[in-house]
Every structure is written in C-alpha cells, then in structure tokens.
C-alpha positions, 0 to 999 in steps of 0.5 A, spaced: 569 138 465 565 141 459 566 148 456 562 153 460 559 159 456 563 166 458 569 162 460 576 164 457 580 158 455 587 157 451 586 154 444 590 152 438 588 154 431 587 148 427 584 151 421 583 158 417 577 159 412 574 165 409 569 166 414 573 165 421 578 160 424 577 153 428 580 153 434 582 146 438 580 147 446 583 143 452 578 138 452 579 136 445 573 139 442 573 144 437 570 151 436 569 157 431 572 164 432 567 168 426 571 173 422 567 178 426 570 176 433 577 175 431 579 183 432 576 189 434 578 192 428 575 191 421 578 184 418 578 183 411 582 176 411 583 172 417 590 170 415 592 177 416 591 176 424 592 168 425 596 162 422 595 155 423 598 153 430 597 160 433 596 159 441 590 164 442 586 166 448 578 165 447 572 166 450 566 161 449 560 165 447 555 160 446 555 152 445 549 149 441 548 142 439 556 141 440 557 147 436 562 152 440 562 159 438 568 163 440 571 170 440 578 173 441 576 180 441 572 179 447 577 175 451 581 181 451 580 185 458 579 192 456 579 198 461 572 200 464 568 204 459 572 203 453 568 200 448 569 196 441 571 201 435 569 197 430 563 200 426 562 194 421 566 198 415 573 199 413 576 206 416 576 212 412 582 214 408 582 222 410 579 229 410 578 229 402 575 223 402 569 223 397 565 219 401 564 225 406 557 227 409 556 233 404 557 230 397 553 235 393 556 241 391 553 247 394 550 250 387 547 243 385 542 242 391 535 239 390 530 239 396 528 232 397 522 229 394 516 228 398 513 221 398 507 223 394 511 226 388 515 219 388 509 215 388 506 219 382 513 219 378 513 211 380 506 210 378 507 214 371 513 210 369 510 203 371 503 205 367 508 207 361 512 200 362 505 196 362 502 199 356 508 198 352 509 191 355 502 190 353 503 193 346 509 188 344 505 182 347 499 183 343 503 184 337 506 177 338 500 174 339 496 177 333 491 180 338 488 187 336 492 192 332 497 186 330 499 185 323 495 181 319 496 178 312 
C-alpha cells in the first residue's frame, strides 16, 4: 500500500530541524512536516511544539520523487466555516503597540508624493551621483581636470 495524497496517517517524529520535523510513516517511509505546517499559530521554533519520539497524526499533502510533504495542522478536523488564524507574523502585543496603523503624529502629516515627484527627485540625485563619480574617476586616471606635475 503506497501513501495516498490527502490521507491521514499516524507517524512518529524521528528528527527535528530549524525548518521542520521528519516523521516516520507506517510503511517505513519518512516525510517532512514543514515549520509552516506544524501548527495554526506562528511557530518560531519547532522544538516548542514537537519532540523526537512524539506520535503525531499527519495529513499527506504531496508526494514527488519519493519526497513526502506532511501537515499536522491540516490533519486536525475543524468545524465548518472555521479557518486558520495564521497570518504569517507573530501576534500583536497590545493596543498601544507602536506598529499600529497610524504611526504618524497628527501634526506631522505629509501628503504622499506623486510618482512624477519621486521620479524627478530620483533623477536629480542620480545625476549628482554620476557627475561626482565621473569627477573622482577622471582625477585618478589623469584625465582632463586632473592634477599634472
């Protein structure tokens, strides 16, 4: 019996890395549970969730060239309509967190620059940089304007 994609199986954690955990499956094959598939919440360290020797239920996500991708969070049955709360970043700390939506003070508000204004500013600064670079390289090569003696 081969491992079918979408099936749920019981496995044993045989190794832990910084990117996930290796799980031995019933037929002796091994699959990888990526760190993003360990839990619904943000996982900074796999060791906080799993230990070598743990028995876990996993769902087979894919199987390609003998490599089996597994998921612990997809193996857990959720009530209908409930989705993952994982947003890809650690949870916010509180209301007075500095990373709130409006981080500017009300008196310091500057309207956004238009694309043309940004482009004009970029062109001016790049022309200044090019001319100073050209000036410096010409003096080192002994080109016009360089010191002679």
